Residue, then its C-alpha position, 0 to 999 in steps of 0.5 A: m721608149g714611147t709610141y706616138l701617132i702622127v696625123g699628117a705626113g706634110a712638112i711638119g708631120t714628117v719631121v716630127a716622125e723623124q725626130l721621134a724615131e731618132q730618139g728611139h720611139a715607135v711612130r705611126l704616121l697616118s696620112r691619106r696616101g700612107t707616105g712618109p720617111e723610110h725608117a725602121l721605127i716609122e710605120r706609114v699608114a694610109g687612112d682617112a683622118s676624118e673617120p673616128a674609127t680609123v684614128a681610134r684604131h691607130a691611136q690605141g697604145t700611144d702616148a700622144i697624138f700629133n695633129c699635123a694634118n693640113p687639108p687643102y686651104h680652100r676646104w678648111p671650113t668643111d674638112w677641118p671639123p671632122i678631122a679635128n673631132a676624130i683626132l680629139a675623140g681618138a685621144e680620149t678613147s685611147h687615153s693619149n695626150l693631144v698635141t696640135l700644130n696651129n698657125l697665127y690666123a686666129y689672133g687676127p690683126p695684131a697690135g704688137p708682138m703676139t703672145p700665146h695668151d692673146p685672145l683668138s678674136a679673128d672674124y673670118e671663117k678660116a681663122q674661126v675654124r682653127a680657134t674652135m679646134w683649140h677651144d674644143a681641145k682646151r675644154a676637153h683638157d679642162e674637163g679632164r678628158v684628155k691632156a692637150t696642148e697646142v704649138r703655134a707658128s708663123d709662116f714656115i721656112g724650110p725643106r718640104s714646106q712649099s713656103y712663101l720664101g722658099l718658092l721665091i728661091p728659084r727666081i732669086l737664084a736665076g736673078k729674076s724679079c720677085q713679086v711679093i704681097g703687102d709691104a715688103d719692109a714690114p717686120h715678119s716672124w718666120n719659123f723653121t720647120e725643124d724648130v716647129a717639129r722640135t717644139l711639138v716633140t718637146c711639148a709632148q714629152d714635158d708635163r709643163s706644156w699641157g692646158r695651154a698654147w706655145h709659140a715655136p721659137a723664131n729668129p728676130p723678125r725679118s721683112v720680106r725684103q730683108a729675107i730676099d736680100d739674105i738669100a741673095r747674099l748666101t747664093g751670091t746673087t745680086n740686084v734682085k728686083i722686088t715688085k709688089v702684086p697690086t691688091l686689085a690683081l689678087h682679087v682678079l686672080g681670086l676669081f680663078n684660083t681658090d687659094v688666091r681668093e682668100l689672100p685679101k682676108t689674110l693680107y694684114q699679115f704682110q701689110a704691117p708688123f707680124v711678130i711673135d713673142d716666143s719668150e715663154t717657150r724659150s724660158t720654159f723649155g730652153l728651146e732656141p731657134t736655129p740660126w737664121d743663116d743655117v735656116l736659109t742654107s738648108t732651105i736654099a739647098y732643098y729648093s735648089k735641087d734639080 
């Protein structure tokens, strides 16, 4: 069995740790507060992932490092570079492989279904930060300094994720109206947290993954309206009203909230079709998404807890 270091104990890092432990592997889960699931094979470690010495120390003797960190959204430009650099350096010095979790921001507004081979051409700062992380890892891979791969996913849905759809579930259960951004009828890809973690674990254990990016498998796209209707159907809720948040309101709210302030730059993801092509992940690794109703049932159960 192997030994793995996971940086980040959020919605994905936690599930990656659980899946690896279930396979019998030893796991070191590094986060600022040392949180994570309790399991005999999971060692929870408190530390600062932006400190190269900290990452290097915990990376020793590992087969791979999973970068599942998630700095505060408004601090990506300042917090991501030192974290990504420390993790990449830790992989090199420990001769560990590197598996990074990423999103779809770096592609920019798509002209059709996004593939892992599309150029990372987004022109706003937060997307460029994520693109630079992959370019640096890919350069290290091409130069033979480390084996690296990246798994990209769309908006999460699932337990622990604090996802866009998940946060609407309590309102749907209460029969209250749901305020949404963008076009409620635009097709959209959603990735179940368990499927994202499973893709990361698979890529870490399959030599075909190295040197390129992969898309986590997703169910056929569902618009926000369709997803809300699906949740309402499964919870027996009727007549859920959907209203749109005016773009001007986002600008006003952004004056007081740093996260909302960034939404206009990424609003294109909900104003037009935002769909991923995961065909290579399916054909190469045999991975399939968890059925949509099962995804929603699991997510509803999590967000329905008292």
